[in-house]
C-alpha positions as a Markdown table, in Angstrom:
| # | Residue | x | y | z |
|---|---|---|---|---|
| 1 | Met | 173.8 | 120.8 | 77.9 |
| 2 | Glu | 173.2 | 120.7 | 74.2 |
| 3 | Ser | 170.8 | 117.9 | 74.5 |
| 4 | Gln | 168.8 | 119.8 | 77.1 |
| 5 | Ile | 168.6 | 122.9 | 74.9 |
| 6 | Phe | 167.5 | 120.7 | 71.9 |
| 7 | Asp | 164.8 | 119.1 | 74.1 |
| 8 | Arg | 163.6 | 122.5 | 75.1 |
| 9 | His | 163.4 | 123.6 | 71.4 |
| 10 | Leu | 161.6 | 120.4 | 70.5 |
| 11 | Gln | 159.0 | 121.0 | 73.2 |
| 12 | Tyr | 158.4 | 124.4 | 71.9 |
| 13 | Leu | 157.9 | 123.1 | 68.4 |
| 14 | Arg | 155.4 | 120.5 | 69.6 |
| 15 | Glu | 153.5 | 123.2 | 71.5 |
| 16 | Glu | 153.4 | 125.3 | 68.4 |
| 17 | Ala | 152.1 | 122.4 | 66.4 |
| 18 | Ile | 149.3 | 122.0 | 68.8 |
| 19 | Met | 148.5 | 125.7 | 68.6 |
| 20 | Tyr | 148.4 | 125.6 | 64.8 |
| 21 | Gln | 146.1 | 122.6 | 64.9 |
| 22 | Ser | 143.8 | 124.4 | 67.2 |
| 23 | Ile | 143.6 | 127.3 | 64.8 |
| 24 | Asp | 142.5 | 124.7 | 62.2 |
| 25 | Tyr | 144.1 | 125.5 | 58.9 |
| 26 | Ser | 142.5 | 122.4 | 57.4 |
| 27 | Ile | 145.8 | 121.1 | 56.0 |
| 28 | Asp | 146.2 | 117.4 | 55.3 |
| 29 | Asp | 149.8 | 116.3 | 55.3 |
| 30 | Lys | 149.7 | 114.4 | 52.1 |
| 31 | Tyr | 153.4 | 114.6 | 51.1 |
| 32 | Pro | 155.8 | 114.0 | 54.0 |
| 33 | Pro | 159.5 | 113.8 | 53.1 |
| 34 | Arg | 161.2 | 110.6 | 52.3 |
| 35 | Thr | 164.3 | 110.4 | 54.6 |
| 36 | Asp | 166.9 | 107.9 | 55.7 |
| 37 | Pro | 166.3 | 106.9 | 59.3 |
| 38 | Leu | 170.0 | 105.7 | 59.7 |
| 39 | Val | 171.3 | 109.1 | 58.7 |
| 40 | Asp | 168.6 | 111.6 | 59.5 |
| 41 | Gly | 167.2 | 109.9 | 62.6 |
| 42 | Arg | 163.7 | 109.5 | 63.7 |
| 43 | Leu | 161.0 | 112.1 | 63.4 |
| 44 | Leu | 160.7 | 114.1 | 66.6 |
| 45 | Ala | 158.2 | 116.9 | 65.8 |
| 46 | Arg | 156.1 | 118.1 | 62.9 |
| 47 | Lys | 154.6 | 121.6 | 62.6 |
| 48 | Thr | 152.4 | 122.9 | 59.7 |
| 49 | Thr | 151.6 | 126.6 | 59.3 |
| 50 | Arg | 149.5 | 128.3 | 56.6 |
| 51 | Tyr | 152.0 | 127.6 | 53.9 |
| 52 | Val | 154.9 | 125.5 | 55.2 |
| 53 | Ser | 155.2 | 122.0 | 56.7 |
| 54 | His | 158.2 | 121.5 | 59.0 |
| 55 | Tyr | 159.7 | 118.2 | 60.1 |
| 56 | Cys | 162.3 | 118.0 | 62.8 |
| 57 | Tyr | 164.3 | 114.8 | 62.9 |
| 58 | Glu | 167.1 | 113.8 | 65.3 |
| 59 | Asn | 169.8 | 115.1 | 62.9 |
| 60 | Val | 168.0 | 117.1 | 60.2 |
| 61 | Phe | 165.3 | 119.7 | 59.6 |
| 62 | Val | 163.1 | 119.4 | 56.5 |
| 63 | Lys | 160.6 | 121.9 | 55.2 |
| 64 | Arg | 158.2 | 121.9 | 52.2 |
| 65 | Met | 155.5 | 124.2 | 50.9 |
| 66 | Val | 151.9 | 123.3 | 51.6 |
| 67 | Gln | 150.3 | 122.3 | 48.3 |
| 68 | Ala | 147.1 | 123.8 | 47.0 |
| 69 | Glu | 145.2 | 120.5 | 47.2 |
| 70 | Glu | 146.1 | 120.3 | 50.9 |
| 71 | Ser | 144.7 | 123.7 | 52.0 |
| 72 | Asp | 141.4 | 125.3 | 51.9 |
| 73 | Arg | 143.3 | 128.6 | 51.7 |
| 74 | Ala | 144.6 | 127.8 | 48.2 |
| 75 | Lys | 142.3 | 130.4 | 46.6 |
| 76 | Ser | 143.3 | 133.1 | 49.0 |
| 77 | Glu | 145.2 | 136.1 | 47.8 |
| 78 | Trp | 147.7 | 135.2 | 50.4 |
| 79 | Phe | 148.5 | 131.8 | 48.8 |
| 80 | Pro | 151.8 | 132.7 | 47.0 |
| 81 | Arg | 151.8 | 130.9 | 43.7 |
| 82 | Pro | 153.5 | 130.4 | 41.3 |
| 83 | Ser | 156.6 | 131.4 | 43.3 |
| 84 | His | 155.6 | 129.1 | 46.1 |
| 85 | Ala | 158.3 | 126.5 | 45.5 |
| 86 | Asp | 160.8 | 129.2 | 44.7 |
| 87 | Arg | 160.8 | 130.2 | 48.3 |
| 88 | Leu | 162.7 | 127.0 | 49.1 |
| 89 | Arg | 165.0 | 127.4 | 46.1 |
| 90 | Asn | 165.6 | 131.0 | 47.3 |
| 91 | Glu | 166.4 | 129.8 | 50.9 |
| 92 | Ala | 168.8 | 127.2 | 49.6 |
| 93 | Ala | 170.6 | 129.8 | 47.4 |
| 94 | Ala | 170.7 | 132.2 | 50.4 |
| 95 | Leu | 172.2 | 129.6 | 52.8 |
| 96 | Glu | 174.9 | 128.7 | 50.3 |
| 97 | Phe | 175.6 | 132.4 | 49.6 |
| 98 | Leu | 175.8 | 133.3 | 53.3 |
| 99 | Ala | 178.0 | 130.3 | 54.2 |
| 100 | Ala | 180.4 | 131.2 | 51.5 |
| 101 | Asn | 180.6 | 134.9 | 51.9 |
| 102 | Thr | 179.8 | 135.8 | 55.5 |
| 103 | Thr | 180.3 | 134.6 | 59.1 |
| 104 | Ile | 176.6 | 134.9 | 59.9 |
| 105 | Pro | 175.5 | 131.8 | 61.7 |
| 106 | Val | 172.9 | 130.0 | 59.5 |
| 107 | Pro | 171.8 | 126.3 | 59.3 |
| 108 | Lys | 174.0 | 124.1 | 57.1 |
| 109 | Leu | 172.3 | 123.3 | 53.8 |
| 110 | Leu | 172.1 | 119.5 | 53.3 |
| 111 | Gly | 169.9 | 119.1 | 50.3 |
| 112 | Leu | 167.2 | 120.4 | 48.0 |
| 113 | Trp | 165.2 | 117.8 | 46.1 |
| 114 | Glu | 162.0 | 116.9 | 44.4 |
| 115 | Gln | 159.6 | 114.0 | 45.1 |
| 116 | Asp | 156.0 | 113.1 | 44.6 |
| 117 | Gly | 155.6 | 114.7 | 41.2 |
| 118 | Gly | 158.1 | 117.6 | 41.5 |
| 119 | Arg | 157.2 | 118.8 | 45.0 |
| 120 | Leu | 160.2 | 120.5 | 46.5 |
| 121 | Tyr | 161.9 | 119.8 | 49.9 |
| 122 | Leu | 164.7 | 121.6 | 51.7 |
| 123 | Lys | 166.9 | 119.9 | 54.2 |
| 124 | Thr | 169.3 | 121.5 | 56.7 |
| 125 | Ala | 171.3 | 120.3 | 59.7 |
| 126 | Val | 169.4 | 120.6 | 63.0 |
| 127 | Val | 170.6 | 123.5 | 65.2 |
| 128 | Lys | 170.8 | 121.8 | 68.6 |
| 129 | Asp | 172.4 | 124.6 | 70.7 |
| 130 | Gly | 169.7 | 127.3 | 70.4 |
| 131 | Val | 166.1 | 128.1 | 71.0 |
| 132 | Glu | 163.8 | 130.6 | 69.3 |
| 133 | Met | 164.1 | 133.9 | 71.0 |
| 134 | Phe | 160.3 | 134.1 | 71.0 |
| 135 | Ser | 160.1 | 130.9 | 73.0 |
| 136 | Leu | 161.8 | 132.4 | 76.0 |
| 137 | Ser | 159.8 | 133.7 | 79.0 |
| 138 | Asp | 158.8 | 137.4 | 78.8 |
| 139 | Glu | 161.5 | 138.2 | 81.4 |
| 140 | Asp | 164.2 | 136.4 | 79.5 |
| 141 | Gln | 163.1 | 138.0 | 76.2 |
| 142 | Ala | 163.6 | 141.4 | 77.9 |
| 143 | Arg | 167.1 | 140.3 | 79.0 |
| 144 | Ala | 167.9 | 138.8 | 75.7 |
| 145 | Leu | 166.9 | 141.8 | 73.6 |
| 146 | Pro | 169.9 | 144.1 | 74.3 |
| 147 | Val | 172.3 | 141.1 | 73.7 |
| 148 | Val | 170.6 | 140.2 | 70.4 |
| 149 | Ala | 170.3 | 143.8 | 69.2 |
| 150 | Glu | 174.0 | 144.5 | 69.9 |
| 151 | Glu | 175.1 | 141.4 | 68.0 |
| 152 | Met | 172.8 | 142.1 | 65.1 |
| 153 | Glu | 174.0 | 145.7 | 64.8 |
| 154 | Arg | 177.7 | 144.8 | 65.3 |
| 155 | Ala | 178.1 | 141.5 | 63.5 |
| 156 | Ile | 175.2 | 140.5 | 61.3 |
| 157 | Leu | 173.4 | 143.5 | 59.7 |
| 158 | Pro | 176.7 | 145.1 | 58.5 |
| 159 | Gln | 177.7 | 141.9 | 56.7 |
| 160 | Leu | 174.3 | 141.8 | 55.0 |
| 161 | Arg | 174.5 | 145.4 | 53.9 |
| 162 | Lys | 177.9 | 144.9 | 52.4 |
| 163 | Arg | 176.5 | 142.5 | 49.9 |
| 164 | Arg | 175.0 | 144.7 | 47.1 |
| 165 | Arg | 173.4 | 144.4 | 43.7 |
| 166 | Asn | 171.8 | 146.7 | 41.1 |
| 167 | Arg | 168.5 | 144.8 | 41.0 |
| 168 | Ile | 166.1 | 143.4 | 43.5 |
| 169 | Gly | 165.5 | 139.7 | 44.2 |
| 170 | Ser | 167.2 | 136.4 | 45.0 |
| 171 | Val | 171.0 | 135.7 | 44.9 |
| 172 | Asp | 169.9 | 133.4 | 42.1 |
| 173 | Pro | 168.5 | 135.9 | 39.5 |
| 174 | Ser | 166.6 | 133.1 | 37.7 |
| 175 | Leu | 164.1 | 132.8 | 40.6 |
| 176 | Ser | 160.9 | 134.7 | 41.1 |
| 177 | Ile | 160.9 | 137.9 | 43.1 |
| 178 | Ile | 159.8 | 137.0 | 46.6 |
| 179 | Pro | 159.0 | 140.1 | 48.7 |
| 180 | Pro | 158.3 | 140.1 | 52.4 |
| 181 | Val | 155.0 | 138.5 | 53.5 |
| 182 | Arg | 153.6 | 141.9 | 54.4 |
| 183 | Leu | 153.2 | 142.6 | 50.7 |
| 184 | Trp | 151.6 | 139.4 | 49.5 |
| 185 | Ser | 148.0 | 140.5 | 49.9 |
| 186 | Asn | 148.8 | 143.6 | 47.8 |
| 187 | Ile | 149.8 | 141.7 | 44.6 |
| 188 | Lys | 146.8 | 143.0 | 42.7 |
| 189 | Lys | 148.1 | 146.6 | 43.2 |
| 190 | Val | 151.3 | 146.0 | 41.3 |
| 191 | Cys | 150.9 | 143.1 | 38.8 |
| 192 | Pro | 149.4 | 143.6 | 35.3 |
| 193 | Pro | 145.7 | 142.7 | 35.0 |
| 194 | Asp | 146.5 | 139.8 | 32.7 |
| 195 | Asp | 149.1 | 138.5 | 35.2 |
| 196 | Glu | 146.8 | 138.5 | 38.2 |
| 197 | Gly | 146.5 | 134.7 | 38.3 |
| 198 | Lys | 150.2 | 134.2 | 38.1 |
| 199 | Arg | 150.9 | 136.7 | 40.9 |
| 200 | Thr | 154.4 | 137.5 | 39.8 |
| 201 | Trp | 156.2 | 140.6 | 41.1 |
| 202 | Pro | 158.1 | 142.8 | 38.6 |
| 203 | Val | 161.9 | 143.0 | 38.6 |
| 204 | Val | 163.2 | 146.4 | 39.6 |
| 205 | Phe | 166.6 | 147.8 | 38.7 |
| 206 | Ser | 168.3 | 150.7 | 40.4 |
| 207 | His | 167.6 | 154.0 | 38.6 |
| 208 | Asp | 171.1 | 155.0 | 37.9 |
| 209 | Gly | 172.8 | 151.6 | 37.7 |
| 210 | Thr | 174.5 | 151.8 | 41.1 |
| 211 | Asp | 174.4 | 148.8 | 43.4 |
| 212 | Glu | 172.1 | 150.3 | 45.9 |
| 213 | Phe | 170.1 | 147.2 | 46.9 |
| 214 | Val | 171.5 | 145.3 | 49.8 |
| 215 | Phe | 171.0 | 141.7 | 51.0 |
| 216 | Cys | 168.0 | 141.5 | 53.4 |
| 217 | His | 166.6 | 138.7 | 55.5 |
| 218 | Asn | 163.1 | 140.3 | 55.3 |
| 219 | Asp | 161.6 | 138.4 | 58.3 |
| 220 | Leu | 163.8 | 139.2 | 61.3 |
| 221 | Arg | 161.2 | 138.3 | 63.9 |
| 222 | Arg | 162.2 | 136.7 | 67.3 |
| 223 | Ala | 160.9 | 133.4 | 66.0 |
| 224 | Asn | 163.7 | 133.4 | 63.4 |
| 225 | Ile | 166.5 | 134.1 | 65.8 |
| 226 | Leu | 167.9 | 131.1 | 67.7 |
| 227 | Val | 169.7 | 132.1 | 70.9 |
| 228 | Asp | 171.5 | 130.3 | 73.7 |
| 229 | Pro | 168.9 | 130.2 | 76.5 |
| 230 | Thr | 171.4 | 131.1 | 79.1 |
| 231 | Thr | 173.7 | 133.7 | 77.6 |
| 232 | Phe | 171.2 | 134.9 | 74.9 |
| 233 | His | 174.0 | 135.0 | 72.3 |
| 234 | Ile | 172.8 | 134.4 | 68.7 |
| 235 | Val | 173.3 | 130.8 | 67.7 |
| 236 | Ser | 171.6 | 130.9 | 64.2 |
| 237 | Ile | 169.4 | 133.0 | 62.0 |
| 238 | Ile | 166.8 | 130.8 | 60.3 |
| 239 | Asp | 164.1 | 131.0 | 57.6 |
| 240 | Trp | 165.7 | 132.8 | 54.7 |
| 241 | Glu | 162.8 | 132.1 | 52.3 |
| 242 | Met | 162.1 | 135.8 | 51.6 |
| 243 | Ser | 165.6 | 137.0 | 51.6 |
| 244 | Gly | 167.2 | 138.8 | 48.7 |
| 245 | Phe | 168.5 | 142.2 | 47.5 |
| 246 | Phe | 166.2 | 145.0 | 48.3 |
| 247 | Pro | 166.3 | 148.6 | 49.6 |
| 248 | Pro | 168.3 | 148.8 | 52.9 |
| 249 | Asp | 165.3 | 149.9 | 55.0 |
| 250 | Trp | 163.3 | 146.8 | 54.0 |
| 251 | Asp | 165.0 | 144.7 | 56.7 |
| 252 | Val | 162.7 | 145.9 | 59.5 |
| 253 | Leu | 164.1 | 145.0 | 62.9 |
| 254 | Phe | 161.0 | 143.1 | 64.0 |
| 255 | Tyr | 162.9 | 141.4 | 66.9 |
| 256 | Lys | 162.6 | 144.7 | 68.7 |
| 257 | Ala | 158.8 | 144.4 | 68.8 |
| 258 | Asn | 157.6 | 143.3 | 72.3 |
| 259 | Thr | 154.0 | 142.8 | 71.3 |
| 260 | Gln | 151.9 | 141.9 | 68.3 |
| 261 | Leu | 150.6 | 145.4 | 68.2 |
| 262 | Glu | 154.1 | 146.8 | 68.0 |
| 263 | Tyr | 154.9 | 144.4 | 65.2 |
| 264 | Ala | 151.7 | 145.5 | 63.3 |
| 265 | Lys | 152.7 | 149.1 | 63.7 |
| 266 | Met | 156.2 | 148.5 | 62.4 |
| 267 | Thr | 154.7 | 146.7 | 59.4 |
| 268 | Gln | 152.2 | 149.4 | 58.7 |
| 269 | Ala | 154.9 | 152.1 | 58.9 |
| 270 | Val | 156.8 | 150.7 | 55.9 |
| 271 | Leu | 154.0 | 149.2 | 53.8 |
| 272 | Ala | 153.3 | 152.1 | 51.5 |
| 273 | Asp | 157.0 | 152.8 | 50.8 |
| 274 | Asn | 157.6 | 149.1 | 50.1 |
| 275 | Leu | 154.7 | 149.0 | 47.6 |
| 276 | Ala | 155.9 | 152.2 | 45.9 |
| 277 | Leu | 159.0 | 150.3 | 44.7 |
| 278 | Phe | 156.8 | 148.3 | 42.4 |
| 279 | Ser | 154.0 | 150.7 | 41.7 |
| 280 | Gly | 155.9 | 153.5 | 40.0 |
| 281 | Ala | 155.8 | 155.9 | 42.9 |
| 282 | Gly | 159.3 | 154.8 | 43.9 |
| 283 | Gln | 161.0 | 156.6 | 41.0 |
| 284 | Lys | 164.3 | 156.6 | 43.0 |
| 285 | Tyr | 164.6 | 153.0 | 41.9 |
| 286 | Leu | 162.4 | 152.3 | 38.9 |
| 287 | Glu | 164.5 | 152.1 | 35.7 |
| 288 | Pro | 162.7 | 154.0 | 32.8 |
| 289 | Lys | 164.2 | 151.8 | 30.1 |
| 290 | Val | 164.1 | 148.2 | 31.0 |
| 291 | Glu | 165.9 | 147.2 | 27.9 |
| 292 | Asp | 169.0 | 149.1 | 29.1 |
| 293 | Asn | 169.2 | 146.7 | 32.0 |
| 294 | Lys | 169.4 | 143.7 | 29.7 |
| 295 | Glu | 172.7 | 145.0 | 28.5 |
| 296 | Arg | 173.8 | 145.9 | 32.0 |
| 297 | Gly | 173.0 | 142.5 | 33.5 |
| 298 | Asp | 173.2 | 141.4 | 37.1 |
| 299 | Arg | 176.2 | 141.8 | 39.3 |
| 300 | Asp | 177.1 | 141.5 | 42.9 |
| 301 | Arg | 179.4 | 143.8 | 44.8 |
| 302 | Val | 180.9 | 143.8 | 48.3 |
| 303 | Glu | 181.7 | 147.2 | 49.8 |
C-alpha cells in the first residue's frame, strides 16, 4: 500500500514539474546535489519552481535554492536575497525543533550541507505514506477538508501556539527574518533606503517584553499538507522554510481555501496588518528602545 501511495505522489511531482516547465521560469539546473546512490537511491523526480529546486530520490528528498545566475528573475523584487539560503537553514532548525519539542508529523532531517562554492542543500527522509492534499481530486479534497481541519485545530495548531518567544524570527536567532511570501514584494516599504539592495527585514521585539509571538508555519496551503489518500488523516506537514515566531494570526489557514480566488482574498485580508508589524503602525509590538532588548535577550517559553 505504501509503495502505491508513493508512486501516486511521484506521479504528481512529475506532473507539477511539467507544469512549471511549461510556464518557463528560464531556470537552468546548474547545481544538482551530490548524493550517494547506495544510500539515497536513484533520482525519481525533479521539480524546479521560481526559487527552489526539489529532487526526489528513492529514500531521500533534497532541496536547494535557485541561484541568481540560473534565473532570469534574479533582479526581481521577489527574489529573496540575501536571506535566500537562510530559508533552508531556517527549515533545518525548525525540523529539529519540532521533532524535539512536539508530536507534529514532519519529515526527518537528514542533513544540511554546502557544495559548489558554498551553495546550501537540505536533505530529509522521503515521506512515502502520504500525498499532497492539493493533489487529490476536487471531490476527495472536499471530503478531506473536515478531517484535516479537525486534526489541525485539535493536535497541530495548539502545539505550535504553545511555543512562544518575545521576538520574531527563526528558532535560530542568528538567522535572517524570513516573513511569509505574501510580504516579499513589499520589502521596500519597510527596509531603510540604504538597505534596499540587501532586502533584510527588521527584528521586532514584543512591546512589553512578554512572550507573545508564537511559532507559525506561515505557509499552510494544501500543497504543504501530506495526507493518507484513503483516510485523509495528516501524515506530514512539509516546507517549513518561512516558519518562525510571529503574531498568532499570521498562520493563516490557507488549507481552507477551495480556489485561488479564496486564497488571494485570505492573503489580502491580512497583508496590511502584517506589514504594520514592521512599518511602525503596529505599535502593539514595536519596542521603542531597541537597546533594552539587547539586555533582555532571546528566550523561548512553553505555555
